TORVEX-159207 format. One line per field, with one value per residue: x, y, z of N, C-alpha, C, O, CB in turn. Coordinates in Angstrom, 3 decimals. Each point is the difference from the previous one (the first is absolute). Glycine has a CB too. Example, Ala and Ser with C-alpha at 12.3 -4.5 7.8 and 13.67 -1.06 7.14 Angstrom:
npx	13.190, 1.542 $
npy	-5.690, 2.223 $
npz	7.800, -1.966 $
capx	-0.890, 0.820 $
capy	1.190, 1.190 $
capz	0.000, 0.060 $
cpx	0.900, -0.770 $
cpy	1.200, 1.090 $
cpz	0.000, 0.730 $
opx	1.036, 0.509 $
opy	-0.019, 1.108 $
opz	0.665, 0.169 $
cbpx	-2.928, 0.675 $
cbpy	-1.154, -1.736 $
cbpz	0.581, -2.314 $
END
This chain:
npx	-28.711, -1.015, -0.054, 3.054, 0.992, -1.415, 1.315, 2.923, -0.332, -0.885, 2.641, 1.944, -1.322, 0.230, 3.105, 0.661, -1.472, 1.635, 2.804, -0.723, -0.734, 2.882, 1.517, -1.639, 0.785, 3.097, 0.097, -1.267, 2.172, 2.529, -0.924, -0.155, 2.826, 1.517, -1.250, 1.628, -3.191, 1.370, -2.786, 1.464, 1.813, -2.455, -1.441, 2.537, 0.143, -3.073, 0.129, 2.306, -1.182, -0.799, 2.549, 1.996, -1.271, 0.461, 3.019, 0.769, -1.210, 1.645, 2.776, -0.506, -1.790, -0.621, -3.113, 2.884, 0.743, -2.718, 0.711, 2.821, -1.216, -2.098, 2.117, 1.839, -2.398, -0.686, 2.967, 0.270, -2.521, 1.072, 2.726, -1.169, -2.912, 2.300, 0.714, -3.195, 1.482, -3.035, -1.653, -0.405, 2.480, -1.592, -0.153, 2.942, 1.331, -1.130, 1.062, 3.037, -0.097, -1.082, 2.353, 2.200, -1.278, 0.008, 3.093, 0.697, -1.433, 1.648, 2.747, -0.776, -0.853, 2.804, 1.519, -1.898, 0.023, 1.124, -2.143, -0.353, -0.578, -2.510, -2.569, -1.028, -3.011, -0.318, -2.919, -1.947, -1.039, -0.544, 0.886, 2.847, 0.555, -0.533, 1.858, 2.429, -0.027, 0.055, 2.552, 1.663, -0.258, 1.863, 3.135, -0.239, -0.452, -3.139, -0.483, 0.466, -1.912, -2.434, -0.017, -0.114, -2.491, -2.001, 0.435, 0.586, -2.603, 3.461, -1.122, 1.769, 0.733, 0.146, 1.890, 2.177, 0.259, 0.478, 2.400, 1.839, -1.957, -0.098, -2.988, 1.431, 0.390, -3.116, -0.720, 1.831, -1.238, -3.015, 0.762, 1.376, -2.382, -2.077, 1.875, 0.091, -3.179, -0.378, 1.789, -1.776, -2.607, 1.369, 0.990 $
npy	-4.603, 2.864, -0.762, -0.953, 2.769, 1.684, -1.708, 0.520, 3.154, 0.272, -1.461, 2.024, 2.565, -1.056, -0.571, 2.936, 1.351, -1.754, 1.039, 3.078, -0.403, -1.276, 2.505, 2.046, -1.496, -0.025, 3.112, 0.517, -1.695, 1.404, 2.839, -1.016, -1.396, 2.723, 1.321, -2.584, -1.437, -2.268, -0.102, -0.164, -2.403, -1.701, 0.203, -1.001, -2.718, -0.755, -0.003, -2.383, -2.226, -1.658, 0.781, -0.833, -2.883, -0.597, 0.760, -1.703, -2.659, 0.121, -0.008, -1.979, -2.496, 1.879, 1.298, 0.791, 1.285, 1.672, 1.428, 0.911, 1.293, 1.818, 1.267, 0.927, 1.460, 1.869, 0.991, 0.763, 1.837, 1.727, 0.664, 0.967, 1.973, 1.836, -2.423, 0.385, 1.532, -0.441, 0.440, -2.071, -1.940, -0.320, -2.717, 0.112, 0.767, -2.424, -2.194, 0.965, -0.415, -2.949, -0.934, 0.954, -1.660, -2.704, 0.199, 0.426, -2.743, -1.562, 0.884, -1.217, -2.744, -0.538, 0.317, -2.175, -2.475, -1.274, 2.174, -2.954, 1.485, 2.004, -1.946, 1.715, -1.588, 3.329, -0.700, -1.660, 1.190, -3.281, 2.511, -0.011, -3.098, 0.412, 2.521, -1.465, -2.366, 1.919, 1.535, -2.676, -0.771, 2.701, -0.037, 1.787, 0.849, -0.898, 1.228, 2.965, -0.184, -1.284, 2.347, 2.346, -1.192, -0.684, 1.880, 2.867, 0.052, 0.205, 0.720, -2.485, 3.011, -0.822, -2.475, 1.752, 1.867, -2.303, -1.343, 2.750, -1.711, 1.525, 0.721, -2.712, -0.894, 0.378, -1.942, -2.347, -0.029, -0.236, -2.604, -1.444, 0.520, -1.449, -2.540, -0.325, 0.174, -2.322, -1.941, 0.589, -1.003, -3.014, 2.306 $
npz	-22.151, 0.862, 3.086, 0.065, -1.146, 2.267, 2.327, -1.051, -0.195, 3.000, 0.968, -1.411, 1.247, 2.981, -0.212, -0.961, 2.456, 2.047, -1.071, 0.300, 3.069, 0.618, -1.171, 1.796, 2.661, -0.621, -0.349, 2.836, 1.507, -1.346, 1.024, 2.991, 0.003, -0.829, 2.761, 2.008, -1.014, 2.515, -1.562, -2.821, 0.978, 0.946, -2.799, -1.598, 1.483, -0.135, -3.193, 0.020, 2.456, -2.497, -1.724, 2.298, 0.175, -3.040, -0.058, 2.510, -1.082, -2.737, 1.669, 2.352, -0.971, 3.076, 0.989, 0.851, -2.779, -0.149, 2.718, -1.131, -2.577, 1.496, 1.974, -2.319, -1.528, 2.429, 0.220, -3.048, 0.062, 2.393, -1.404, -2.861, 0.464, -1.197, -2.298, -1.212, -2.806, 0.393, 3.047, -2.407, 1.316, 3.220, -1.452, -1.139, 2.729, 1.581, -2.035, 0.210, 3.154, -0.314, -1.805, 2.043, 2.336, -1.670, -0.503, 3.127, 0.594, -2.237, 1.309, 2.769, -1.257, -1.350, 2.775, 1.488, -1.918, -2.521, -1.270, 1.334, 2.852, -1.175, -0.198, 2.773, -0.935, 0.194, -1.150, 2.319, -2.908, -1.034, -1.614, 1.257, -0.601, -3.084, -0.228, 1.314, -2.074, -2.482, 0.967, 0.602, -3.228, -0.893, 0.132, 2.704, -3.025, 0.199, 2.921, -0.929, -2.558, 1.564, 2.084, -2.002, -1.577, 2.258, 2.465, -1.290, -2.104, -1.238, -2.910, -0.643, 0.951, 3.038, -0.531, -1.458, 2.509, 2.080, -1.489, -1.001, -2.648, -2.811, 0.793, -0.963, 3.099, 0.561, -2.347, 1.043, 2.876, -1.067, -1.516, 2.393, 2.087, -1.865, -0.122, 3.153, 0.287, -2.141, 1.803, 2.527, -1.425, -1.289, -2.505 $
capx	1.418, 0.199, -0.209, 1.181, 1.100, -0.238, 0.242, 1.444, 0.556, -0.342, 0.860, 1.349, -0.030, -0.150, 1.260, 0.975, -0.336, 0.333, 1.452, 0.370, -0.374, 0.976, 1.241, -0.231, -0.010, 1.380, 0.754, -0.411, 0.583, 1.456, 0.263, -0.172, 1.042, 1.242, -0.065, 0.123, -1.300, 0.172, -1.241, -0.048, 0.972, -0.563, -1.085, 0.658, 0.603, -1.078, -0.671, 0.843, 0.493, -0.327, 0.840, 1.367, 0.034, -0.038, 1.280, 1.012, -0.206, 0.390, 1.461, 0.613, -0.700, 0.055, -0.712, 0.835, 0.896, -0.834, -0.268, 1.236, 0.203, -1.017, 0.358, 1.171, -0.461, -0.723, 1.008, 0.737, -0.881, -0.159, 1.265, 0.441, -1.140, 0.333, 0.797, -0.946, -0.066, -1.373, -0.905, -0.916, 0.705, 0.291, -0.196, 1.124, 1.168, -0.113, 0.152, 1.436, 0.660, -0.387, 0.718, 1.400, 0.053, -0.203, 1.235, 0.981, -0.345, 0.384, 1.465, 0.348, -0.490, 0.904, 1.249, -0.233, -0.402, -0.286, -1.384, -0.847, -0.388, -0.704, -1.454, -0.697, -1.412, -0.350, -1.333, -0.937, -1.111, 0.169, 0.266, 1.358, 0.932, 0.049, 0.678, 1.403, 0.599, 0.100, 1.071, 1.276, 0.383, 0.626, 1.261, -0.190, -0.047, -1.350, -0.939, -0.111, -0.701, -1.397, -0.624, -0.156, -0.963, -1.351, -0.436, 0.282, -0.666, 0.903, 0.146, 1.306, 0.926, 0.330, 0.807, 1.326, 0.658, 0.302, 1.000, 1.133, 0.148, -0.802, -1.413, -0.101, 0.375, -1.172, -0.989, 0.485, -0.111, -1.426, -0.388, 0.639, -0.612, -1.321, 0.213, 0.353, -1.213, -0.884, 0.534, -0.324, -1.419, -0.299, -0.417 $
capy	0.233, 1.437, 0.394, -0.447, 0.875, 1.278, -0.215, -0.116, 1.327, 0.809, -0.476, 0.494, 1.448, 0.231, -0.378, 1.033, 1.180, -0.344, 0.050, 1.418, 0.562, -0.494, 0.736, 1.356, -0.079, -0.274, 1.241, 0.932, -0.466, 0.181, 1.430, 0.276, -0.711, 0.740, 1.154, -0.608, -0.396, -1.418, -0.731, -0.224, -1.058, -1.259, -0.380, -0.362, -1.321, -0.958, -0.257, -0.865, -1.096, -1.307, -0.172, -0.254, -1.367, -0.953, 0.051, -0.546, -1.438, -0.660, -0.057, -0.589, -1.242, -0.180, 1.127, 0.787, 0.807, 1.011, 1.039, 0.782, 0.778, 1.053, 0.985, 0.737, 0.831, 1.142, 0.886, 0.601, 0.965, 1.157, 0.737, 0.464, 0.469, 1.228, -0.310, -0.395, 1.127, 0.222, -0.574, -0.982, -1.277, -0.490, -1.458, -0.636, 0.308, -0.778, -1.414, -0.208, -0.059, -1.290, -1.063, 0.068, -0.520, -1.452, -0.607, 0.065, -1.084, -1.252, -0.107, -0.393, -1.370, -0.898, -0.104, -0.691, -1.391, -0.397, 0.320, -1.187, -0.190, 1.154, 0.103, -0.059, 0.314, 1.124, 0.535, -1.096, 0.125, -1.012, 0.648, 0.534, -1.123, -0.493, 1.022, -0.020, -1.213, 0.184, 0.967, -0.613, -0.993, 0.634, 0.699, 1.292, 1.124, -0.012, 0.214, 1.423, 0.680, -0.456, 0.644, 1.433, 0.210, -0.444, 0.370, 1.418, 0.694, 0.915, -0.224, -0.552, 1.132, 0.311, -1.106, 0.147, 1.106, -0.407, -1.062, 0.428, -0.940, 0.447, -0.378, -1.298, -1.028, -0.152, -0.748, -1.376, -0.627, -0.239, -1.166, -1.198, -0.222, -0.586, -1.383, -0.788, -0.148, -0.960, -1.334, -0.268, -0.304, -1.145, 0.441 $
capz	-0.112, 0.064, 1.391, 0.747, -0.359, 0.675, 1.424, 0.169, -0.243, 1.168, 1.076, -0.264, 0.209, 1.432, 0.625, -0.332, 0.807, 1.378, 0.099, -0.041, 1.307, 0.967, -0.235, 0.507, 1.465, 0.399, -0.209, 1.063, 1.261, -0.077, 0.199, 1.428, 0.743, -0.201, 0.906, 1.324, 0.527, 0.361, -0.276, -1.450, -0.296, 0.505, -0.906, -1.255, 0.162, 0.269, -1.269, -0.835, 0.829, -0.572, -1.186, 0.449, 0.537, -1.116, -0.714, 0.905, 0.157, -1.251, -0.073, 1.183, 0.330, 1.444, 0.615, 0.906, -0.831, -0.667, 1.004, 0.131, -1.228, -0.043, 1.038, -0.486, -1.123, 0.567, 0.581, -1.116, -0.667, 0.880, 0.042, -1.317, -0.777, -0.726, -1.194, -1.051, -0.930, -0.468, 0.992, -0.581, -0.105, 1.342, 0.104, -0.682, 0.814, 1.223, -0.341, -0.286, 1.310, 0.577, -0.709, 0.451, 1.366, -0.081, -0.489, 1.091, 0.926, -0.664, 0.060, 1.369, 0.174, -0.728, 0.763, 1.263, -0.203, -1.374, -0.346, 0.096, 1.393, 0.524, -0.163, 1.276, -0.200, 0.854, -0.253, 0.213, -0.924, -1.043, -1.292, 0.028, -0.014, -1.377, -0.797, 0.415, -0.574, -1.451, -0.252, 0.397, -1.002, -1.172, 0.263, 0.665, -0.947, -0.575, 1.109, 0.332, -1.094, 0.066, 1.166, -0.254, -1.070, 0.323, 1.344, 0.190, -1.094, -0.683, -1.438, -0.337, -0.010, 1.398, 0.523, -0.615, 0.689, 1.370, 0.036, -0.830, -1.111, -1.150, -0.035, -0.689, 0.977, 0.864, -0.776, -0.095, 1.322, 0.239, -0.792, 0.556, 1.309, -0.262, -0.431, 1.177, 0.813, -0.707, 0.315, 1.409, 0.080, -0.844, -1.334 $
cpx	0.314, -0.116, 1.208, 1.184, -0.131, 0.281, 1.499, 0.673, -0.256, 0.909, 1.420, 0.072, -0.098, 1.307, 1.071, -0.253, 0.395, 1.510, 0.494, -0.319, 0.990, 1.318, -0.134, 0.043, 1.414, 0.842, -0.323, 0.654, 1.520, 0.359, -0.112, 1.108, 1.351, 0.064, -0.037, -1.350, 0.046, -1.248, -0.139, 0.965, -0.531, -1.114, 0.555, 0.561, -1.067, -0.724, 0.773, 0.470, -0.252, 0.851, 1.435, 0.133, 0.058, 1.326, 1.097, -0.108, 0.417, 1.516, 0.572, -0.610, 0.000, -0.595, 0.880, 0.952, -0.767, -0.290, 1.226, 0.205, -0.989, 0.323, 1.172, -0.390, -0.741, 0.982, 0.795, -0.835, -0.150, 1.265, 0.355, -1.114, 0.314, 0.871, -0.884, -0.228, -1.418, -0.963, -0.885, 0.653, 0.356, -0.067, 1.166, 1.286, 0.021, 0.235, 1.451, 0.783, -0.296, 0.770, 1.471, 0.155, -0.185, 1.274, 1.115, -0.242, 0.384, 1.514, 0.459, -0.387, 0.931, 1.310, -0.185, -0.307, -0.121, -1.463, -0.925, -0.539, -1.026, -1.510, -0.708, -1.471, -0.428, -1.416, -0.995, -1.205, 0.239, 0.322, 1.430, 1.040, 0.128, 0.731, 1.491, 0.715, 0.191, 1.142, 1.367, 0.495, 0.690, 1.272, -0.268, -0.106, -1.357, -1.031, -0.167, -0.757, -1.488, -0.733, -0.235, -1.093, -1.425, -0.483, 0.224, -0.651, 0.869, 0.018, 1.387, 1.064, 0.442, 0.896, 1.420, 0.797, 0.427, 1.154, 1.245, 0.323, -0.835, -1.441, -0.180, 0.374, -1.159, -1.042, 0.398, -0.145, -1.453, -0.453, 0.578, -0.554, -1.383, 0.134, 0.356, -1.207, -0.973, 0.472, -0.355, -1.456, -0.416, -0.409, 1.030 $
cpy	1.483, 0.500, -0.398, 0.923, 1.345, -0.114, -0.059, 1.362, 0.920, -0.370, 0.521, 1.505, 0.309, -0.311, 1.045, 1.264, -0.228, 0.100, 1.448, 0.662, -0.444, 0.755, 1.418, 0.025, -0.249, 1.263, 1.012, -0.387, 0.168, 1.461, 0.368, -0.651, 0.699, 1.245, -0.465, -0.277, -1.510, -0.823, -0.300, -1.110, -1.358, -0.504, -0.480, -1.417, -1.069, -0.371, -0.936, -1.251, -1.377, -0.288, -0.298, -1.427, -1.025, -0.039, -0.618, -1.506, -0.755, -0.149, -0.810, -1.334, -0.305, 1.244, 0.888, 0.905, 1.099, 1.144, 0.890, 0.906, 1.162, 1.086, 0.863, 0.937, 1.232, 1.016, 0.712, 1.061, 1.269, 0.868, 0.653, 0.566, 1.252, -0.245, -0.454, 1.196, 0.314, -0.755, -1.105, -1.377, -0.588, -1.518, -0.750, 0.166, -0.858, -1.488, -0.314, -0.105, -1.343, -1.150, -0.019, -0.558, -1.516, -0.692, 0.063, -1.133, -1.349, -0.199, -0.457, -1.448, -1.000, -0.191, -0.825, -1.481, -0.300, 0.271, -1.201, -0.206, 1.015, -0.034, -0.233, 0.322, 1.120, 0.504, -1.145, 0.056, -0.930, 0.596, 0.496, -1.110, -0.544, 0.990, 0.007, -1.209, 0.136, 0.955, -0.575, -0.979, 0.616, 0.731, 1.396, 1.149, 0.088, 0.338, 1.489, 0.761, -0.366, 0.719, 1.479, 0.262, -0.342, 0.437, 1.480, 0.883, 1.094, -0.339, -0.593, 1.109, 0.363, -1.074, 0.097, 1.090, -0.401, -0.996, 0.318, -1.032, 0.516, -0.501, -1.364, -1.148, -0.255, -0.856, -1.477, -0.723, -0.252, -1.268, -1.283, -0.318, -0.622, -1.460, -0.888, -0.193, -0.992, -1.431, -0.401, -0.435, -1.119, 0.327, -0.085 $
cpz	0.152, 1.437, 0.855, -0.263, 0.718, 1.491, 0.275, -0.191, 1.186, 1.174, -0.153, 0.265, 1.492, 0.724, -0.254, 0.827, 1.455, 0.224, -0.001, 1.339, 1.069, -0.135, 0.532, 1.527, 0.522, -0.119, 1.097, 1.330, 0.017, 0.252, 1.494, 0.825, -0.144, 0.878, 1.458, 0.671, 0.248, -0.273, -1.492, -0.388, 0.444, -0.918, -1.343, 0.090, 0.247, -1.292, -0.925, 0.737, -0.630, -1.242, 0.397, 0.524, -1.137, -0.748, 0.858, 0.152, -1.256, -0.099, 1.152, 0.438, 1.503, 0.671, 0.878, -0.784, -0.732, 0.960, 0.182, -1.212, -0.088, 1.030, -0.445, -1.138, 0.504, 0.578, -1.106, -0.698, 0.829, -0.035, -1.333, -0.863, -0.818, -1.228, -1.163, -0.915, -0.450, 0.906, -0.563, -0.149, 1.363, 0.081, -0.650, 0.806, 1.256, -0.281, -0.321, 1.304, 0.660, -0.650, 0.423, 1.409, 0.031, -0.458, 1.041, 0.988, -0.605, 0.047, 1.381, 0.231, -0.688, 0.756, 1.267, -0.182, -1.478, -0.294, 0.138, 1.420, 0.482, -0.053, 1.333, -0.228, 0.943, -0.204, 0.110, -0.925, -1.200, -1.358, -0.051, -0.027, -1.419, -0.902, 0.313, -0.585, -1.508, -0.333, 0.350, -1.058, -1.219, 0.417, 0.551, -0.994, -0.692, 1.078, 0.302, -1.089, 0.006, 1.136, -0.239, -1.030, 0.444, 1.380, 0.273, -1.037, -0.630, -1.481, -0.261, -0.018, 1.424, 0.608, -0.549, 0.704, 1.412, 0.071, -0.827, -1.081, -1.171, 0.079, -0.671, 0.932, 0.957, -0.710, -0.109, 1.334, 0.380, -0.723, 0.600, 1.389, -0.131, -0.400, 1.190, 0.917, -0.639, 0.266, 1.425, 0.155, -0.953, -1.415, -1.049 $
opx	0.966, 0.763, 0.426, 0.743, 0.981, 0.577, 0.481, 0.904, 0.890, 0.469, 0.614, 0.945, 0.696, 0.419, 0.777, 0.942, 0.538, 0.440, 0.897, 0.787, 0.353, 0.618, 0.928, 0.587, 0.422, 0.777, 0.894, 0.520, 0.573, 0.940, 0.828, 0.529, 0.789, 1.079, -0.401, -0.104, -0.102, 0.097, -0.454, -0.327, 0.113, -0.065, -0.506, -0.220, 0.101, -0.414, -0.576, 0.774, 0.894, 0.467, 0.646, 0.993, 0.803, 0.501, 0.798, 1.013, 0.535, 0.490, 0.876, 0.686, -0.009, 0.484, -0.109, 0.192, 0.503, 0.072, -0.125, 0.340, 0.375, -0.098, -0.020, 0.516, 0.209, -0.141, 0.219, 0.500, 0.027, -0.073, 0.641, 0.180, -0.510, 0.183, 0.475, -0.479, -0.404, 0.045, -0.332, -0.700, 0.892, 0.901, 0.491, 0.772, 1.031, 0.666, 0.491, 0.883, 0.898, 0.521, 0.563, 0.945, 0.652, 0.379, 0.829, 0.945, 0.520, 0.478, 0.864, 0.766, 0.314, 0.553, 0.931, 0.488, -0.019, -0.838, -1.180, -1.075, -0.555, -0.627, 0.209, -0.320, 0.353, -0.603, 0.173, -0.662, 1.046, 0.858, 0.700, 1.056, 1.107, 0.828, 0.831, 1.123, 1.033, 0.798, 0.992, 1.195, 0.568, 0.178, -0.993, -0.801, -0.430, -0.982, -1.118, -0.800, -0.854, -1.127, -1.080, -0.763, -0.917, -1.162, -0.807, -0.066, -0.491, -0.244, 0.880, 1.156, 1.181, 0.939, 0.968, 1.192, 1.112, 0.858, 0.950, 1.154, -0.912, -0.271, -0.847, -0.550, -0.261, -0.549, -0.840, -0.441, -0.305, -0.677, -0.720, -0.151, -0.353, -0.788, -0.491, -0.179, -0.649, -0.822, -0.361, -0.310, -1.190, -0.626, -0.261 $
opy	0.364, 0.871, 0.769, 0.346, 0.538, 0.909, 0.595, 0.353, 0.738, 0.875, 0.418, 0.470, 0.887, 0.757, 0.323, 0.596, 0.892, 0.509, 0.346, 0.802, 0.789, 0.355, 0.514, 0.907, 0.612, 0.311, 0.669, 0.857, 0.338, 0.289, 0.738, 0.609, 0.021, 0.520, 0.751, 0.029, -0.801, -1.169, -1.080, -0.850, -0.986, -1.193, -0.959, -0.812, -1.111, -1.146, -0.573, -0.782, -0.846, -1.123, -0.862, -0.678, -0.932, -1.078, -0.803, -0.699, -1.105, -0.964, -0.839, -0.834, -1.165, 1.113, 1.225, 1.165, 1.110, 1.170, 1.221, 1.174, 1.109, 1.190, 1.221, 1.113, 1.102, 1.203, 1.209, 1.081, 1.108, 1.225, 1.051, 0.174, 0.168, 0.906, -0.125, 1.047, 1.163, -1.226, -0.948, -0.990, -0.843, -0.630, -0.980, -0.947, -0.583, -0.685, -1.071, -0.849, -0.632, -0.870, -1.066, -0.737, -0.689, -1.031, -0.908, -0.645, -0.867, -1.114, -0.868, -0.762, -1.049, -1.100, -0.670, -0.831, 0.912, -0.166, 0.174, -0.570, -0.166, 0.712, -1.022, 1.091, -0.001, 0.489, -1.036, -1.019, 0.079, -0.516, -0.211, 0.158, -0.274, -0.403, 0.077, 0.124, -0.391, -0.270, 0.296, -0.286, -0.722, 0.353, 0.633, 0.914, 1.087, 0.693, 0.474, 0.883, 0.870, 0.465, 0.514, 0.958, 0.798, 0.378, 0.636, 1.218, 1.067, -1.144, 0.052, -0.239, 0.245, 0.311, -0.182, -0.159, 0.313, 0.096, -0.783, -0.382, 0.801, -1.046, -0.789, -1.094, -1.144, -0.927, -0.887, -1.149, -1.005, -0.846, -0.987, -1.168, -0.904, -0.843, -1.124, -1.073, -0.779, -0.891, -1.147, -0.926, -0.267, -0.822, 0.349 $
opz	0.671, 0.419, 0.862, 0.919, 0.513, 0.597, 0.965, 0.758, 0.423, 0.727, 0.981, 0.634, 0.494, 0.876, 0.899, 0.522, 0.656, 1.031, 0.769, 0.502, 0.876, 1.004, 0.624, 0.590, 0.982, 0.902, 0.516, 0.714, 1.036, 0.740, 0.533, 0.929, 0.945, 0.284, 0.889, 1.226, -0.929, -0.370, -0.377, -0.828, -0.728, -0.298, -0.584, -0.899, -0.520, -0.178, -0.924, -0.552, -0.026, -0.185, -0.595, -0.268, 0.049, -0.320, -0.484, 0.008, 0.089, -0.588, -0.208, 0.591, 0.396, -0.205, -0.044, 0.349, -0.171, -0.378, 0.104, 0.147, -0.380, -0.298, 0.155, -0.098, -0.509, -0.216, 0.075, -0.311, -0.537, -0.098, -0.021, -1.205, -1.107, -0.814, -1.129, 0.436, -0.021, 0.092, 0.710, -0.212, 0.102, 0.553, 0.561, 0.148, 0.337, 0.776, 0.355, 0.122, 0.554, 0.697, 0.245, 0.279, 0.785, 0.555, 0.069, 0.455, 0.703, 0.214, 0.119, 0.592, 0.563, 0.020, 0.446, 0.766, -0.827, 0.887, 0.304, 0.182, 1.087, 0.785, 0.653, -0.471, 1.179, 0.955, -0.643, -0.198, -0.643, -0.716, -0.991, -0.613, -0.461, -0.817, -0.904, -0.489, -0.543, -0.898, -0.667, -0.067, -0.820, 1.165, -0.361, 0.196, -0.385, -0.265, 0.201, 0.311, -0.167, -0.172, 0.294, 0.129, -0.198, 0.150, 0.677, 0.171, -0.370, -0.384, 0.859, 0.350, 0.243, 0.734, 0.739, 0.262, 0.424, 0.878, -0.034, -0.194, 0.205, 0.591, 0.419, -0.121, 0.373, 0.595, 0.147, 0.043, 0.642, 0.584, 0.149, 0.359, 0.757, 0.428, 0.102, 0.576, 0.697, 0.215, 0.265, 0.751, -0.165, -0.670, -1.151 $
cbpx	-0.762, -1.657, -2.925, -1.563, -0.802, -2.301, -2.668, -0.999, -1.228, -2.868, -2.028, -0.597, -1.783, -2.875, -1.387, -0.741, -2.445, -2.453, -0.750, -1.208, -2.778, -1.707, -0.439, -1.984, -2.794, -1.017, -0.885, -2.722, -2.456, -0.758, -1.708, -3.007, -2.035, -0.996, -0.805, 2.278, -1.113, 1.526, -0.624, -0.299, 1.767, 0.639, -1.009, 0.784, 1.974, 0.137, -0.443, -0.039, -1.294, -2.816, -2.134, -0.718, -2.099, -2.955, -1.530, -1.019, -2.418, -2.533, -0.855, -0.168, 0.641, 1.582, -1.909, -0.347, 1.000, -1.110, -1.505, 0.668, 0.471, -1.636, -0.804, 0.973, -0.380, -1.833, -0.059, 0.760, -1.256, -1.496, 0.118, 1.585, -0.964, -0.353, 1.446, -0.651, 2.677, 0.748, 0.355, -0.445, 0.009, -1.795, -2.996, -1.881, -1.033, -2.279, -2.842, -1.097, -1.068, -2.803, -2.153, -0.591, -1.535, -2.812, -1.494, -0.772, -2.418, -2.482, -0.669, -1.074, -2.676, -1.581, -0.226, -1.309, -1.186, 2.646, 2.035, 2.394, 2.793, 2.579, -0.001, 2.423, -0.800, 2.972, 0.738, 1.403, -1.457, -2.420, -3.107, -1.898, -1.698, -2.981, -2.933, -1.728, -2.098, -3.272, -2.602, -1.836, -2.478, -2.435, 2.111, 2.052, 2.899, 1.697, 1.766, 2.952, 2.979, 1.791, 2.181, 3.179, 2.725, 1.579, 1.313, 2.184, -1.669, 1.655, -2.470, -2.277, -2.278, -3.117, -3.022, -2.117, -2.466, -3.242, -2.804, -0.240, 1.307, 2.351, 0.202, 1.082, 2.687, 0.995, 0.287, 2.049, 2.426, 0.287, 0.608, 2.234, 1.645, -0.082, 1.247, 2.529, 0.934, 0.332, 2.244, 2.038, 0.804, -0.019, -1.227 $
cbpy	-2.370, -0.655, -1.016, -2.718, -1.681, -0.324, -1.831, -2.746, -1.055, -0.698, -2.460, -2.289, -0.555, -1.302, -2.724, -1.535, -0.342, -2.028, -2.578, -0.736, -0.774, -2.617, -1.914, -0.394, -1.484, -2.703, -1.080, -0.455, -1.972, -2.208, -0.251, -0.455, -2.173, -1.375, 0.587, 1.142, 2.700, 1.867, 2.185, 3.260, 2.638, 1.884, 2.624, 3.235, 2.196, 2.098, 2.801, 2.809, 2.286, 1.344, 2.411, 3.115, 1.694, 1.476, 2.881, 2.855, 1.563, 1.902, 3.060, 3.132, 0.315, -2.609, -2.633, -2.996, -3.098, -2.938, -2.748, -3.016, -3.177, -2.867, -2.793, -3.025, -3.148, -2.687, -2.721, -3.218, -3.000, -2.552, -2.630, -1.858, -1.144, 0.299, -0.506, -2.748, -1.758, 1.528, 3.132, 2.854, 1.605, 2.757, 1.310, 1.368, 2.924, 2.387, 1.012, 2.114, 3.147, 1.797, 1.275, 2.745, 2.878, 1.387, 1.533, 3.147, 2.244, 1.305, 2.674, 3.125, 1.914, 1.839, 2.888, 2.970, -0.907, -1.599, 1.560, -0.457, -0.782, 0.479, 0.243, -0.433, -2.371, 0.119, 2.871, 0.966, 2.331, -0.916, 0.884, 1.816, -0.296, -0.841, 1.308, 1.077, -0.969, -0.149, 1.557, 0.545, -0.659, -0.098, -1.941, -1.798, -1.314, -2.413, -2.703, -1.030, -0.871, -2.728, -2.180, -0.617, -1.290, -2.300, -2.950, -1.872, -1.560, 1.413, 1.874, -1.588, 0.610, 0.907, -1.287, -0.608, 1.303, 0.299, -0.817, 1.657, -2.770, 1.070, 3.224, 2.220, 1.823, 3.169, 2.981, 1.850, 2.134, 3.327, 2.433, 1.673, 2.837, 3.088, 1.943, 1.939, 3.136, 2.608, 1.515, 2.609, 2.626, -0.287, 1.089 $
cbpz	-2.152, -2.752, -1.160, -1.034, -2.751, -2.316, -0.758, -1.559, -2.885, -1.517, -0.789, -2.354, -2.752, -1.029, -1.157, -2.855, -2.212, -0.915, -1.921, -2.995, -1.553, -1.056, -2.658, -2.617, -1.020, -1.642, -3.004, -1.897, -0.817, -2.375, -2.870, -1.277, -1.286, -2.623, -2.664, -1.008, -0.308, 2.110, 2.361, 0.445, 0.972, 2.651, 1.712, 0.473, 1.430, 2.493, 1.146, -0.681, 2.024, 1.070, -0.688, 0.833, 1.983, 0.101, -0.752, 1.195, 1.495, -0.520, -0.936, 0.093, -2.649, 0.015, -0.013, 1.371, -0.108, -1.094, 1.066, 1.234, -0.768, -0.472, 1.612, 0.768, -0.933, 0.729, 1.949, 0.004, -0.553, 1.584, 1.770, 1.339, 2.843, 2.965, 2.613, 1.088, -0.732, -2.482, 0.435, -0.996, -2.286, 0.360, -0.576, -2.364, -1.221, 0.147, -1.223, -2.301, -0.299, -0.206, -2.204, -1.731, 0.045, -1.055, -2.391, -0.718, 0.242, -1.723, -1.850, 0.213, -0.433, -2.182, -1.352, 0.155, 3.017, -0.830, -1.853, -2.046, -0.697, -1.434, -3.040, 1.730, -1.903, -0.979, -0.870, 2.545, 1.380, 1.968, 0.798, 1.872, 2.852, 1.185, 0.855, 2.606, 2.357, 0.655, 1.113, 2.475, 1.592, -2.268, -1.473, 1.761, 0.027, -1.449, 0.758, 0.976, -1.204, -0.762, 1.185, 0.424, -1.462, -1.624, 0.090, 0.852, 1.495, 2.465, -1.405, -1.701, -2.347, -0.507, -0.556, -2.471, -1.779, -0.308, 0.373, 2.149, 1.380, -1.975, -0.488, -2.057, -0.542, 0.497, -1.446, -1.832, 0.038, -0.323, -2.205, -1.677, 0.145, -1.131, -2.357, -0.727, 0.132, -2.029, -1.881, -0.044, 0.827, 2.701, 2.254 $
END
């Protein structure tokens, strides 16, 4: 038991160090990108592409719309990078822009068609299809918090800041989202 605890502690410490190194690298790239270094900006965005895709897919549930939201987010970030006050919060800032872009797309979609008509299969990977189906089964307000917390690895405090809601609301939505997912999986 003692050995397992030490292994788990080592894993947590290593993960924390890894996260600090990522933040340091992100801060370095943001500083360069603010000085109009296009390669640094490209590397910065490429490093967050998978996270942006996961967050966008959780909200939009459609690959084509996710591609549009991510593209718009990259353009917004490039144009407004100098408005970022603290470089170390780039990921949170970028994710907030992405979420706003996703909601704009949802608004347009609602005006164009009824939401019931919109579901379109797009991801062929079996794991992603199952994950997409599970996420689609829960309410959107829970889906976005679940995605940010588990797939985006944001803290409840960061999510609260991004979504402009109290931290206690994030915690409640996480719990209710977990309950809805448990029902989906038969639990």
